[in-house]
C-alpha positions as CSV (number, residue, x, y, z in Angstrom):
1,X,55.8,23.4,35.0
2,X,59.1,22.3,33.6
3,X,62.5,23.6,32.5
4,X,63.8,21.4,29.7
5,X,62.1,18.4,31.3
6,X,63.0,19.1,34.9
7,X,59.4,19.2,36.2
8,X,57.9,20.8,39.3
9,X,54.6,21.2,41.1
10,X,54.3,25.0,41.7
11,X,52.3,26.2,44.7
12,X,51.3,29.9,44.5
13,X,51.2,31.0,48.1
14,X,51.5,34.7,47.6
15,X,47.9,35.1,48.7
16,X,47.4,31.7,50.4
17,X,48.6,30.2,53.7
18,X,51.6,28.0,53.4
19,X,51.2,24.2,54.0
20,X,51.8,23.0,57.5
21,X,54.2,20.2,56.6
22,X,56.0,21.0,53.2
23,X,58.3,17.9,53.3
24,X,55.4,15.5,53.7
25,X,53.4,17.3,51.1
26,X,56.4,17.1,48.7
27,X,56.7,13.4,49.2
28,X,53.0,12.9,48.3
29,X,52.7,15.4,45.5
30,X,56.0,14.4,43.8
31,X,55.0,10.7,43.8
32,X,54.6,9.8,40.1
33,X,52.3,6.9,40.8
34,X,50.1,8.1,43.7
35,X,50.5,11.9,43.4
36,X,50.9,14.5,40.7
37,X,54.5,13.4,39.9
38,X,57.5,15.8,39.7
39,X,61.2,16.3,40.4
40,X,60.3,18.8,43.1
41,X,57.7,20.9,44.9
42,X,58.3,24.6,44.7
43,X,56.6,27.1,47.0
44,X,56.1,30.6,45.6
45,X,56.1,32.9,48.7
46,X,56.7,36.5,49.8
47,X,60.3,37.1,50.7
48,X,61.8,38.8,53.8
49,X,64.8,40.2,51.9
50,X,63.4,40.3,48.4
51,X,59.8,40.6,47.0
52,X,59.6,36.9,46.4
53,X,60.9,33.7,48.0
54,X,61.4,30.3,46.4
55,X,61.6,27.1,48.4
56,X,62.1,23.7,46.7
57,X,61.5,20.3,48.2
58,X,62.8,17.1,46.6
59,X,60.7,13.9,46.2
60,X,62.2,12.5,49.4
61,X,61.0,15.5,51.3
62,X,64.5,17.1,51.7
63,X,64.7,20.8,51.0
64,X,67.2,22.0,48.3
65,X,69.0,25.3,48.7
66,X,68.5,26.2,45.1
67,X,67.2,24.9,41.7
68,X,68.2,26.5,38.4
69,X,65.4,25.1,36.3
70,X,62.9,25.8,39.0
71,X,63.8,29.4,39.4
72,X,63.1,30.0,35.7
73,X,59.7,28.4,36.1
74,X,59.2,30.6,39.2
75,X,59.9,33.7,37.2
76,X,57.5,32.7,34.4
77,X,54.7,32.0,36.9
78,X,55.2,35.5,38.4
79,X,54.8,37.1,35.0
80,X,51.9,34.9,33.8
81,X,49.9,35.5,36.9
82,X,50.4,39.3,36.7
83,X,52.5,39.6,39.8
84,X,55.5,40.8,37.8
85,X,54.8,43.7,35.3
86,X,58.4,44.2,34.2
87,X,61.0,41.8,32.9
88,X,63.2,41.5,36.0
89,X,62.6,40.1,39.5
90,X,64.6,39.7,42.7
91,X,64.0,36.3,44.2
92,X,65.1,35.1,47.7
93,X,66.5,31.5,47.7
94,X,68.3,29.2,50.1
95,X,71.5,30.2,48.2
96,X,70.8,33.9,48.6
97,X,69.0,36.5,46.5
98,X,69.1,36.0,42.8
99,X,68.1,38.3,39.8
100,X,66.1,36.8,36.9
101,X,65.3,38.4,33.6
102,X,62.5,37.3,31.2
103,X,63.6,37.9,27.6
104,X,61.5,38.7,24.6
105,X,62.0,35.3,23.0
106,X,60.5,33.4,25.9
107,X,63.8,32.5,27.6
108,X,64.7,33.3,31.2
109,X,68.2,34.5,32.1
110,X,69.3,34.1,35.7
111,X,72.2,35.7,37.5
112,X,73.2,32.6,39.5
113,X,75.8,34.5,41.6
114,X,79.4,33.4,42.0
115,X,80.6,29.8,41.7
116,X,81.9,28.7,45.1
117,X,85.0,26.5,45.0
118,X,86.5,26.0,48.4
119,X,85.7,22.9,50.5
120,X,84.1,25.0,53.2
121,X,81.7,26.6,50.7
122,X,80.7,23.4,48.9
123,X,80.7,21.9,51.7
124,X,83.3,19.1,51.7
125,X,85.5,17.6,54.4
126,X,89.2,18.4,54.5
127,X,91.2,21.7,54.6
128,X,88.5,24.4,54.4
129,X,90.4,26.8,52.0
130,X,91.4,24.1,49.5
131,X,89.7,23.5,46.1
132,X,88.7,20.1,44.7
133,X,89.5,20.3,41.0
134,X,90.1,17.2,38.9
135,X,90.9,15.1,42.0
136,X,90.3,11.4,42.7
137,X,86.8,10.7,44.1
138,X,87.6,7.3,45.6
139,X,85.8,5.3,43.0
140,X,88.0,3.3,40.6
141,X,89.9,5.7,38.4
142,X,87.3,8.5,38.4
143,X,88.4,12.1,39.0
144,X,86.0,14.9,39.8
145,X,85.6,18.7,40.3
146,X,83.5,20.0,43.1
147,X,81.5,23.3,42.7
148,X,78.8,24.9,44.7
149,X,76.1,27.0,43.1
150,X,74.4,27.4,46.5
151,X,74.1,23.6,46.5
152,X,76.9,21.0,46.1
153,X,77.9,19.4,42.8
154,X,80.4,16.9,41.7
155,X,81.4,16.9,38.0
156,X,83.1,14.0,36.3
157,X,84.3,14.1,32.6
158,X,84.1,11.0,30.4
159,X,84.6,10.1,26.8
160,X,81.1,8.6,26.3
161,X,78.4,9.9,28.7
162,X,75.8,7.6,27.2
163,X,77.7,4.5,28.4
164,X,77.8,5.6,32.1
165,X,75.7,3.3,34.4
166,X,74.2,6.4,36.1
167,X,71.7,4.5,38.2
168,X,74.6,2.5,39.7
169,X,77.2,5.2,40.1
170,X,74.9,8.1,41.0
171,X,73.8,7.0,44.5
172,X,77.4,5.9,45.3
173,X,78.8,9.3,44.5
174,X,75.8,11.2,46.0
175,X,76.6,9.7,49.4
176,X,80.4,10.1,49.2
177,X,81.5,10.7,52.8
178,X,83.5,13.7,51.6
179,X,80.2,15.6,51.1
180,X,78.5,15.9,54.5
181,X,75.2,17.2,52.9
182,X,75.5,14.7,50.0
183,X,76.0,16.0,46.5
184,X,74.5,16.2,43.0
185,X,76.4,14.2,40.4
186,X,77.1,15.0,36.8
187,X,78.8,13.0,34.1
188,X,79.9,15.2,31.1
189,X,81.2,14.6,27.6
190,X,83.0,17.4,25.8
191,X,82.1,17.7,22.1
192,X,83.9,21.0,21.6
193,X,85.1,24.0,23.7
194,X,81.6,25.5,23.4
195,X,79.4,22.4,23.6
196,X,79.0,19.8,26.3
197,X,76.7,16.9,27.0
198,X,75.5,16.3,30.6
199,X,73.7,13.5,32.4
200,X,72.7,14.0,36.0
201,X,71.9,12.2,39.2
202,X,70.3,14.7,41.6
203,X,70.6,14.6,45.3
204,X,67.2,13.5,46.8
205,X,65.6,13.0,43.3
206,X,67.7,10.5,41.3
207,X,68.0,10.7,37.5
208,X,66.5,13.8,36.1
209,X,66.2,15.2,32.5
210,X,67.9,18.4,33.5
211,X,69.6,20.3,36.3
212,X,70.2,24.0,36.0
213,X,72.5,24.6,38.9
214,X,74.3,21.4,37.7
215,X,74.8,22.9,34.2
216,X,76.3,26.0,35.8
217,X,78.7,23.8,37.8
218,X,79.6,21.8,34.7
219,X,80.5,25.0,32.8
220,X,82.7,26.1,35.7
221,X,84.4,22.7,36.0
222,X,84.9,22.6,32.2
223,X,86.7,26.0,32.2
224,X,88.7,25.3,35.4
225,X,90.1,22.0,34.0
226,X,90.9,23.6,30.6
227,X,88.3,21.6,28.7
228,X,85.9,24.4,27.6
229,X,85.5,28.1,27.2
230,X,83.7,30.5,29.5
231,X,80.5,30.5,27.4
232,X,79.1,27.1,26.5
233,X,75.9,25.3,25.4
234,X,75.1,22.3,27.4
235,X,72.9,19.5,26.1
236,X,70.9,17.6,28.7
237,X,68.3,14.9,28.0
238,X,65.5,17.4,28.3
239,X,67.0,20.2,26.2
240,X,69.7,22.8,26.0
241,X,71.0,25.5,28.5
242,X,73.4,28.3,27.7
243,X,75.8,29.1,30.5
244,X,78.3,31.9,30.9
245,X,81.1,31.8,33.5
246,X,82.1,35.5,33.6
247,X,85.6,36.7,34.5
248,X,84.5,38.0,37.8
249,X,83.3,34.5,38.8
250,X,79.5,35.1,38.3
251,X,77.6,32.5,36.4
252,X,74.7,33.3,34.1
253,X,72.2,30.7,32.9
254,X,69.7,31.1,30.1
255,X,66.9,28.6,29.2
256,X,63.2,28.1,28.7
257,X,60.3,27.6,31.2
258,X,57.0,25.9,30.3
259,X,53.6,25.7,32.0
260,X,52.1,22.2,31.4
261,X,48.8,22.4,33.3
262,X,47.0,23.8,36.3
263,X,44.8,21.8,38.7
264,X,43.4,21.4,42.2
265,X,44.9,19.1,44.9
266,X,42.3,17.5,47.1
267,X,43.9,16.3,50.3
268,X,41.0,14.0,51.2
269,X,41.4,11.9,48.1
270,X,45.2,11.6,48.0
271,X,47.4,9.3,50.0
272,X,50.5,7.1,49.6
């Protein structure tokens, strides 16, 4: 499945035992040359605090707390397979329980919860109660804003996002020592107060066509730095997401989810 080009291998485990070693399985399945190929492996499980639980593993085997494009795919899978009869679902994630709504036009709207802005919440080094908004990032003249949507993000604004050497700057900023769990990195160009362009380097995955939690962080950073309104459309290489940063601090994300194909993984014939 994919959400505007951010693609995932989805494992339906609601009636099937979970894999013994999800990180290793993720490394093999996500491999684009010797596996299925994806930006992440998502496990569809029963939840302890909600009816359903989502776990997401990056291509390097690391587990992400949350994935915005992935949770939309998760919701569509629930409905397409008949697990979900209504239009709303509560889903347990590493970032806490989230509510998703499937709309009549094929879009999925997700209540992503509140944006988290203190260094302790992101997490970042330094005074725990401070925010990091439009501050130097220790790389040339770049300044960034840090936001957590259950996972860490660093947002940097630029005049020409297409000119950014993302493959060079992405890994440097991902491993910035100020972020003890590393961070996702987003370069953003402002076209208007309601339209932004985003390019992303994802922690544990590299360059991706889209990042849903990243788009939420970008919208928050744009508003906090006075560059954009609370409701924005964000254009990513894979498509468009609509983000609303409500006055109470809650972030809402709306976008599509698509099933590409289904298949069978045969352990005996796959290795890397």
